[in-house]
Each structure stands twice: as structure tokens, then as C-alpha cells.
DOLUM-883108 format. One record per atom (N, C-alpha, C): x, y, z. Coordinates in steps of 0.2 Angstrom, whole numbers, padded with zeros to 4 digits, always signed. Layout:
N
XYZ/...
***
This chain:
279
-0137+0152-0237/-0142+0146-0234/-0150+0150-0233/-0148+0158-0234/-0157+0161-0233/-0158+0159-0239/-0154+0158-0246/-0158+0158-0253/-0162+0148-0253/-0158+0147-0249/-0160+0139-0250/-0167+0137-0246/-0166+0140-0241/-0175+0141-0237/-0182+0143-0240/-0178+0150-0246/-0185+0153-0248/-0185+0147-0254/-0180+0144-0257/-0182+0139-0265/-0186+0134-0259/-0184+0132-0254/-0190+0128-0250/-0196+0129-0250/-0197+0136-0247/-0204+0137-0247/-0209+0139-0251/-0204+0140-0256/-0207+0141-0263/-0210+0134-0266/-0206+0128-0265/-0209+0122-0266/-0214+0122-0264/-0213+0122-0256/-0220+0120-0252/-0226+0124-0254/-0225+0130-0255/-0232+0136-0255/-0235+0132-0264/-0230+0129-0267/-0231+0126-0275/-0236+0120-0274/-0230+0116-0268/-0237+0110-0268/-0243+0111-0265/-0242+0116-0259/-0250+0119-0256/-0256+0122-0261/-0252+0127-0266/-0257+0126-0270/-0260+0122-0274/-0256+0118-0276/-0258+0113-0280/-0263+0107-0277/-0262+0107-0271/-0266+0103-0266/-0273+0107-0268/-0273+0113-0265/-0278+0116-0264/-0283+0117-0270/-0279+0118-0275/-0284+0117-0282/-0286+0111-0282/-0284+0104-0280/-0286+0099-0282/-0292+0096-0278/-0292+0101-0272/-0297+0098-0267/-0302+0103-0268/-0301+0109-0272/-0307+0112-0273/-0311+0110-0282/-0306+0106-0286/-0309+0102-0291/-0312+0096-0289/-0312+0094-0282/-0314+0088-0280/-0321+0089-0278/-0320+0094-0274/-0329+0097-0271/-0333+0099-0279/-0330+0103-0283/-0334+0105-0287/-0336+0099-0291/-0333+0094-0293/-0334+0088-0295/-0341+0085-0291/-0339+0084-0284/-0344+0082-0278/-0351+0085-0280/-0352+0092-0281/-0358+0096-0279/-0361+0096-0288/-0357+0094-0293/-0359+0094-0300/-0360+0085-0301/-0361+0083-0297/-0364+0075-0297/-0369+0074-0301/-0372+0071-0303/-0379+0069-0306/-0381+0064-0300/-0388+0064-0300/-0390+0059-0295/-0389+0052-0294/-0389+0047-0289/-0387+0042-0288/-0390+0036-0293/-0383+0034-0297/-0385+0030-0302/-0381+0023-0300/-0382+0019-0304/-0378+0011-0305/-0372+0014-0310/-0366+0009-0305/-0362+0011-0311/-0363+0007-0317/-0364+0001-0319/-0368-0001-0323/-0375-0004-0322/-0379-0001-0328/-0384-0004-0328/-0386-0013-0324/-0390-0010-0318/-0392-0015-0314/-0399-0020-0317/-0402-0024-0316/-0407-0028-0318/-0412-0032-0313/-0418-0029-0315/-0422-0035-0308/-0429-0038-0312/-0432-0042-0310/-0437-0045-0312/-0442-0044-0306/-0448-0040-0309/-0454-0037-0305/-0461-0043-0307/-0465-0044-0303/-0469-0047-0304/-0476-0044-0302/-0480-0043-0307/-0485-0039-0307/-0493-0046-0311/-0497-0043-0312/-0503-0046-0313/-0503-0045-0321/-0505-0049-0324/-0506-0048-0332/-0514-0045-0334/-0511-0041-0339/-0517-0036-0342/-0515-0027-0343/-0520-0025-0338/-0519-0017-0339/-0512-0015-0333/-0510-0019-0328/-0504-0017-0326/-0496-0020-0331/-0500-0021-0335/-0493-0023-0340/-0492-0015-0344/-0498-0013-0346/-0497-0005-0348/-0493-0001-0344/-0495-0001-0338/-0493+0005-0333/-0485+0002-0331/-0483-0005-0330/-0475-0005-0328/-0472-0004-0336/-0475-0004-0341/-0469-0001-0347/-0466+0004-0345/-0472+0010-0343/-0469+0017-0342/-0465+0017-0335/-0467+0013-0330/-0461+0012-0325/-0455+0008-0329/-0453+0005-0331/-0449+0003-0333/-0445+0007-0340/-0448+0012-0343/-0443+0016-0344/-0441+0020-0340/-0446+0023-0336/-0445+0029-0331/-0437+0026-0327/-0437+0019-0325/-0430+0015-0321/-0425+0015-0326/-0427+0015-0332/-0421+0015-0338/-0417+0020-0338/-0419+0027-0336/-0416+0032-0338/-0412+0035-0331/-0414+0031-0325/-0408+0030-0319/-0404+0024-0320/-0403+0020-0324/-0399+0013-0325/-0400+0006-0322/-0409+0008-0319/-0413+0002-0319/-0416-0002-0323/-0415-0007-0326/-0417-0011-0330/-0424-0015-0327/-0428-0017-0328/-0434-0019-0327/-0438-0023-0331/-0436-0031-0329/-0439-0036-0333/-0447-0039-0330/-0451-0038-0331/-0459-0038-0328/-0460-0046-0328/-0462-0050-0326/-0466-0057-0326/-0473-0058-0323/-0478-0058-0328/-0486-0059-0327/-0487-0064-0324/-0494-0063-0319/-0495-0069-0315/-0504-0068-0317/-0507-0071-0317/-0515-0073-0316/-0519-0074-0310/-0516-0076-0306/-0519-0076-0299/-0515-0074-0293/-0517-0073-0289/-0513-0069-0283/-0510-0074-0277/-0507-0080-0279/-0506-0086-0275/-0499-0085-0276/-0496-0083-0282/-0490-0086-0284/-0483-0080-0282/-0488-0074-0284/-0481-0069-0286/-0477-0067-0277/-0480-0071-0272/-0475-0069-0266/-0470-0074-0265/-0474-0082-0267/-0470-0088-0266/-0463-0086-0271/-0464-0084-0278/-0459-0084-0282/-0454-0076-0281/-0457-0073-0275/-0452-0068-0274/-0448-0071-0265/-0451-0077-0262/-0448-0077-0256/-0444-0083-0259/-0443-0085-0263/-0439-0090-0266/-0434-0087-0271/-0433-0080-0273/-0427-0077-0277/-0429-0077-0283/-0433-0080-0287/-0436-0079-0294/-0438-0073-0294/-0442-0068-0290/-0442-0062-0291/-0437-0057-0288/-0435-0051-0288/-0432-0048-0284/-0439-0041-0280/-0445-0040-0284/-0449-0037-0281/-0455-0041-0285/-0462-0037-0281/-0467-0039-0285/-0473-0032-0284/-0480-0030-0288/-0482-0026-0285/-0491-0028-0287/-0496-0028-0282/-0501-0033-0284/-0504-0033-0278/-0502-0031-0271/-0505-0033-0265/-0507-0029-0262/-0511-0029-0256/-0512-0024-0252/-0510-0027-0245/-0509-0025-0240/-0506-0026-0233/-0512-0032-0229/-0517-0029-0229/-0520-0036-0225/-0518-0044-0229/-0517-0044-0237/-0515-0049-0241/-0512-0050-0238/-0505-0046-0238/-0498-0050-0238/-0497-0052-0231/-0500-0050-0225/-0500-0050-0218/-0503-0057-0217/-0507-0060-0220/-0510-0066-0220/-0506-0071-0224/-0502-0069-0230/-0498-0074-0234/-0493-0075-0227/-0492-0068-0225/-0487-0069-0219/-0485-0075-0215/-0493-0075-0211/-0494-0080-0205/-0495-0085-0208/-0498-0086-0214/-0496-0093-0218/-0490-0097-0219/-0487-0092-0223/-0481-0095-0226/-0475-0093-0222/-0474-0088-0219/-0468-0087-0215/-0464-0083-0218/-0468-0078-0224/-0463-0074-0229/-0457-0070-0226/-0454-0069-0231/-0448-0062-0224/-0450-0057-0230/-0458-0055-0232/-0459-0049-0237/-0462-0043-0235/-0458-0037-0237/-0460-0032-0233/-0462-0025-0238/-0467-0021-0237/-0469-0016-0242/-0464-0011-0242/-0462-0008-0248/-0459-0003-0250/-0460+0004-0252/-0467+0002-0255/-0470+0011-0259/-0475+0008-0264/-0482+0014-0261/-0488+0011-0261/-0488+0014-0270/-0495+0013-0273/-0495+0009-0280/-0503+0015-0281/-0507+0010-0281/-0513+0012-0282/-0520+0010-0277/-0525+0011-0278/-0530+0007-0275/-0536+0006-0279/-0542+0001-0277/-0546-0001-0283/-0550-0003-0278/-0555+0001-0278/-0561+0001-0272/-0566-0005-0274/-0565-0012-0269/-0569-0017-0271/-0577-0014-0271/-0583-0017-0275/-0587-0017-0276/-0592-0020-0279/-0598-0018-0276/-0605-0025-0277/-0609-0024-0284/-0606-0029-0288/-0608-0028-0297/-0616-0032-0298/-0619-0030-0298/-0627-0034-0303/-0627-0032-0311/-0629-0037-0314/-0633-0034-0320/-0643-0035-0320/-0644-0038-0314/-0651-0039-0314/-0653-0035-0309/-0650-0029-0307/-0656-0025-0301/-0653-0018-0303/-0656-0013-0301/-0653-0008-0302/-0648-0003-0293/-0651-0007-0288/-0650-0004-0281/-0650-0010-0279/-0646-0008-0270/-0646-0014-0265/-0650-0016-0264/-0657-0013-0263/-0664-0010-0260/-0668-0019-0263/-0666-0020-0272/-0670-0023-0274/-0665-0031-0275/-0662-0031-0273/-0659-0040-0271/-0664-0040-0267/-0668-0048-0269/-0672-0051-0267/-0669-0055-0259/-0675-0059-0257/-0673-0066-0251/-0671-0071-0257/-0665-0072-0252/-0663-0078-0256/-0658-0079-0260/-0657-0072-0263/-0652-0071-0268/-0645-0074-0266/-0640-0075-0272/-0635-0078-0273/-0628-0073-0274/-0624-0071-0269/-0620-0066-0269/-0614-0069-0270/-0609-0068-0277/-0603-0070-0275/-0597-0065-0271/-0593-0070-0268/-0587-0065-0265/-0581-0069-0265/-0574-0066-0266/-0569-0068-0267/-0567-0074-0261/-0563-0079-0264/-0563-0082-0257/-0555-0084-0252/-0552-0078-0254/-0543-0078-0251/-0545-0073-0245/-0544-0076-0239/-0544-0072-0233/-0546-0064-0233/-0542-0060-0236/-0542-0054-0235/-0547-0051-0239/-0548-0053-0246/-0554-0050-0251/-0561-0054-0247/-0558-0058-0245/-0568-0060-0243/-0569-0056-0236/-0566-0055-0232/-0567-0052-0227/-0568-0043-0229/-0563-0041-0232/-0567-0035-0237/-0574-0034-0240/-0574-0041-0244/-0580-0042-0247/-0586-0041-0241/-0585-0044-0237/-0591-0046-0231/-0593-0039-0229/-0586-0036-0227/-0589-0027-0224/-0591-0023-0228/-0592-0026-0233/-0597-0021-0239/-0605-0021-0240/-0605-0029-0241/-0612-0031-0237/-0613-0029-0230/-0611-0030-0227/-0612-0026-0219/-0616-0020-0219/-0609-0016-0223/-0611-0008-0223/-0617-0007-0227/-0619-0011-0230/-0625-0013-0234/-0632-0014-0232/-0630-0016-0228/-0638-0020-0222/-0638-0025-0225/-0634-0029-0228/-0636-0036-0231/-0635-0042-0226/-0629-0038-0221/-0628-0043-0216/-0626-0041-0209/-0626-0044-0206/-0622-0041-0199/-0615-0046-0198/-0609-0043-0194/-0603-0047-0192/-0603-0047-0187/-0602-0052-0185/-0600-0053-0175/-0595-0049-0173/-0598-0044-0168/-0596-0037-0166/-0586-0040-0163/-0583-0035-0166/-0574-0036-0164/-0572-0039-0172/-0575-0039-0175/-0574-0043-0182/-0568-0040-0186/-0564-0044-0188/-0557-0037-0192/-0557-0038-0198/-0552-0038-0202/-0553-0037-0207/-0552-0042-0212/-0551-0050-0207/-0551-0055-0212/-0558-0061-0208/-0563-0054-0209/-0568-0060-0207/-0570-0065-0211/-0575-0070-0210/-0578-0075-0213/-0585-0074-0215/-0587-0079-0220/-0595-0081-0219/-0598-0085-0211/-0592-0085-0206/-0593-0090-0201/-0594-0086-0196/-0592-0079-0198/-0593-0073-0194/-0601-0069-0196/-0604-0071-0198/-0611-0069-0201/-0615-0070-0195/-0619-0064-0193/-0622-0067-0186/-0630-0066-0187/-0631-0062-0193/-0638-0061-0197/-0638-0058-0202/-0644-0063-0205/-0643-0062-0212/-0652-0063-0215/-0653-0053-0214/-0661-0056-0213/-0664-0057-0219/-0662-0057-0226/-0664-0060-0232/-0662-0065-0233/-0659-0067-0231/-0657-0077-0231/-0652-0076-0237/-0647-0073-0239/-0645-0072-0244/-0640-0079-0243/-0637-0082-0250/-0632-0086-0250/-0627-0083-0253/-0621-0082-0248/-0615-0081-0250/-0611-0087-0253/-0608-0086-0260/-0605-0091-0262/-0599-0089-0263/-0594-0092-0262/-0586-0089-0261/-0583-0095-0267/-0579-0089-0271/-0576-0091-0276/-0569-0088-0278/-0567-0090-0282/-0558-0086-0284/-0561-0080-0286/-0556-0074-0283/-0557-0069-0284/-0557-0068-0292/-0555-0072-0297/-0555-0070-0304/-0560-0071-0308/-0564-0075-0303/-0572-0081-0305/-0577-0077-0304/-0576-0071-0300/-0584-0070-0296/-0586-0064-0303/-0580-0061-0307/-0583-0057-0310/-0586-0059-0317/-0583-0064-0319/-0586-0068-0326/-0590-0072-0322/-0591-0075-0316/-0599-0078-0315/-0603-0072-0314/-0604-0068-0316/-0610-0063-0315/-0616-0064-0315/-0615-0066-0323/-0622-0069-0326/-0627-0075-0321/-0623-0080-0318/-0626-0083-0316/-0627-0081-0307/-0626-0076-0306/-0625-0074-0298/-0632-0068-0299/-0635-0069-0294/-0638-0061-0293/-0634-0054-0292/-0627-0057-0289/-0625-0050-0287/-0616-0053-0284/-0610-0050-0286/-0605-0051-0283/-0601-0046-0282/-0597-0047-0276/-0592-0042-0274/-0586-0043-0278/-0584-0038-0282/-0577-0039-0286/-0573-0034-0287/-0567-0036-0286/-0560-0030-0285/-0561-0028-0294/-0561-0023-0290/-0560-0019-0298/-0556-0020-0305/-0550-0022-0302/-0545-0023-0309/-0550-0032-0311/-0551-0034-0307/-0554-0041-0310/-0562-0040-0314/-0566-0034-0312/-0570-0029-0316/-0569-0029-0322/-0563-0025-0322/-0562-0021-0331/-0559-0030-0331/-0557-0035-0331/-0556-0039-0336/-0561-0043-0336/-0566-0044-0333/-0573-0047-0334/-0579-0041-0338/-0575-0036-0341/-0580-0033-0345/-0586-0029-0340/-0585-0029-0334/-0590-0024-0330/-0589-0019-0331/-0596-0013-0330/-0594-0007-0330/-0597-0004-0324/-0594+0001-0321/-0596+0006-0317/-0605+0006-0316/-0606+0006-0322/-0614+0007-0320/-0617+0000-0318/-0612-0005-0318/-0618-0012-0315/-0614-0012-0307/-0612-0007-0305/-0610-0006-0298/-0613-0002-0293/-0617-0006-0290/-0622-0003-0285/-0619-0001-0279/-0614-0003-0276/-0611-0001-0270/-0603-0002-0269/-0599+0001-0267/-0592+0000-0266/-0591+0003-0259/-0585+0001-0255/-0582+0002-0250/-0577+0009-0252/-0579+0012-0246/-0575+0018-0244/-0568+0019-0247/-0566+0026-0251/-0560+0026-0252/-0557+0030-0246/-0560+0034-0243/-0556+0036-0236/-0552+0032-0232/-0546+0034-0230/-0543+0031-0225/-0544+0021-0228/-0544+0019-0234/-0542+0013-0235/-0537+0008-0233/-0539+0004-0231/-0532+0001-0227/-0531-0006-0235/-0533-0005-0239/-0532-0009-0247/-0529-0006-0251/-0524+0000-0251/-0519+0001-0256/-0514-0005-0256/-0513-0004-0263/-0508-0009-0266/-0501-0005-0266/-0496-0011-0268/-0492-0008-0263/-0484-0011-0269/-0478-0009-0270/-0472-0013-0272/-0469-0017-0266/-0469-0022-0266/-0464-0027-0262/-0458-0030-0262/-0454-0032-0258/-0448-0035-0258/-0445-0038-0253/-0439-0042-0253/-0437-0047-0248/-0436-0041-0242/-0437-0042-0237/-0433-0039-0231/-0427-0035-0232/-0424-0041-0233/-0416-0041-0234/-0413-0033-0239/-0418-0033-0243/-0418-0028-0249/-0420-0021-0248/-0423-0021-0243/-0428-0016-0241/-0424-0009-0242/-0417-0007-0241/-0414-0003-0240/-0409-0001-0245/-0411-0006-0250/-0404-0006-0256/-0407-0001-0260/-0403+0002-0263/-0402+0010-0268/-0408+0008-0274/-0406+0002-0277/-0411+0000-0284/-0419+0001-0282/-0420-0002-0274/-0426-0001-0273/-0428+0007-0271/-0425+0011-0271/-0427+0017-0269/-0429+0020-0276/-0424+0016-0283/-0425+0018-0288/-0430+0016-0291/-0433+0011-0289/-0439+0005-0291/-0444+0011-0291/-0446+0013-0283/-0452+0016-0281/-0452+0023-0284/-0447+0026-0286/-0446+0032-0288/-0449+0032-0295/-0448+0026-0297/-0448+0028-0305/-0455+0025-0306/-0460+0022-0301/-0468+0022-0303/-0470+0029-0298/-0468+0031-0293/-0473+0037-0292/-0471+0043-0295/-0474+0046-0300/-0469+0050-0303/-0478+0053-0307/-0476+0057-0309/-0482+0060-0312/-0484+0057-0321/-0475+0054-0323/-0478+0051-0331/-0484+0045-0331/-0479+0042-0324/-0484+0035-0322/-0492+0036-0321/-0492+0041-0316/-0499+0043-0313/-0503+0045-0320/-0500+0048-0324/-0504+0049-0332/-0506+0044-0334/-0503+0038-0335/-0504+0033-0339/-0508+0028-0334/-0509+0026-0328/-0511+0024-0323/-0519+0027-0323/-0519+0034-0323/-0526+0037-0324/-0529+0035-0333/-0525+0036-0336/-0527+0031-0344/-0529+0027-0344/-0526+0021-0340/-0528+0013-0341/-0533+0012-0336/-0535+0015-0330/-0540+0014-0327/-0546+0017-0326/-0545+0025-0330/-0551+0026-0331/-0556+0029-0324/-0551+0031-0321/-0555+0033-0313/-0557+0026-0307/-0557+0020-0310/-0558+0014-0308/-0552+0012-0303/-0547+0015-0302/-0541+0013-0298/-0540+0022-0297/-0536+0021-0291/-0533+0029-0290/-0526+0030-0288/-0521+0033-0288/-0516+0034-0289/-0515+0034-0279/-0511+0031-0276/-0510+0029-0269/-0506+0032-0264/-0501+0035-0267/-0495+0038-0264/-0494+0046-0263/
***
């Protein structure tokens, strides 16, 4: 009887030892496991603006591929389409806009789109090929500004900061020409598509041009006679997704694939200081 008890105890001890080894092995595997990745490569479509951003996103895609995320970029040539495509599910994300623009788009169209990670900021500037300073701009000058709500307000604030116009007290970032209360030089403010202002600079006395469009239009920093401040700038661009996806693992991977030193180096190379990383 005693012998059988000892054998039974031996079997129990052996089972316990094997169980302990299994638990230890599992623990070691957990600690040694690599950073979270996808069981199999996941593919997403990201909407971006054509041009310089294509160079940036080639590097982003390369970084994402190392983590099991395949990025296909879809290029656009204007600001009106990427949010609509994202809302319809034709894109998984886009990266081209700042918060004031998205806020206005949501107000107009009811989009369910949210910011998930900042990318860069491009200070908007006043460009001219005719004058060396703001003080030289003559009475009756024609100045072009972007006609989309957020960028028009942004442009008018630059003109106000340079003393060319005055906006109604309390006017926010979505100011329009209707909010101009003082225009001492009787400047004609010409509203144009954001992508057209820079290309029309020869026909204007000056124009407020987004930096990315300034580059596309062949304008140089030497032709910029004023620009908005960089500190506390509300116009940082970002990656956006549908609200329902904001906490998805692939979104975290997408953001980290952009926000790193490898992409920053490419960003600095492409934009030559006209744009700044903003994360």
C-alpha cells in the first residue's frame, strides 16, 4: 500500500514538473515575442496629394512593410476629394489636411473622420514677383487668396498681421472677405482655388500661397515677403481615418511608420526647410 502511494506521488510530481516547464516556456516565449505585427500582411489604401508627398510616402510604405503593413498610396490633385473617398470607404486613411479644414468639411458634409497622428506643417506665405517688401505693395493691388474656407481665413489673417487689412473683432480662423472691416490700400482680394494662386502669381501683385503649392508653382523662399508664425500653429497636417478605425492596430502601425527619423530625413530632403515635421 505504501509503495503504491509513493508511485502515485512520483507521477504527480512528474506531472507538476512538466507543467512547470511548460509554463516557464510559455513565459519565456511571451517575453521574447517581437513587437505586435499582423498574422499576415495587411493592405491599406492611403490618399495623399500628388507631387512631393509621393516621395515621402514611399519611405513610409517601406517602414510599414517591415511591420507587416502594406500601403498603397492613391494620389489626388485637389483638396476636395480625399475626405469623400475616405468616408465612402474607398480609402482606409488620408494624409493631406489640417484640423480647421477637416472641421469645416465635417460641418458641411457630416464626415465621420478623425485625426490620428500629425505629419508636418507648411507655413502659408505672401508671395510676389513684383515687390521686395509688404510696404511696397501699392494702393489698389490685386492679391490672390485660396478660396476654400479654412485656407481663406488663414490667408486673411496673414494680411491682417501685415497691416494690409483689418478683420472684424472676434473673427475666427474661418474668416471671409465679408469680415474685412478696414482696407486702407483698397486692395482687391481675389479668391482662387488653392492650387491656382501660385500659378497665377505673374498676373497678381501678390498672392497667399500654401507652401506645398508654392513649390509646385516654382516659387522660391526669396519671393515670399511674409508668412504666418510657426509657434502654436493650428494648421499642422495629419493622418486621418474613419472614427470606427481610430483604435485599430494597423492605425498605430501606420502612424509609427510615419513618425520616425527615417521619414523625417526624407521629409527634410524633399521640402528643404519649407515644411517642418510636426509631431
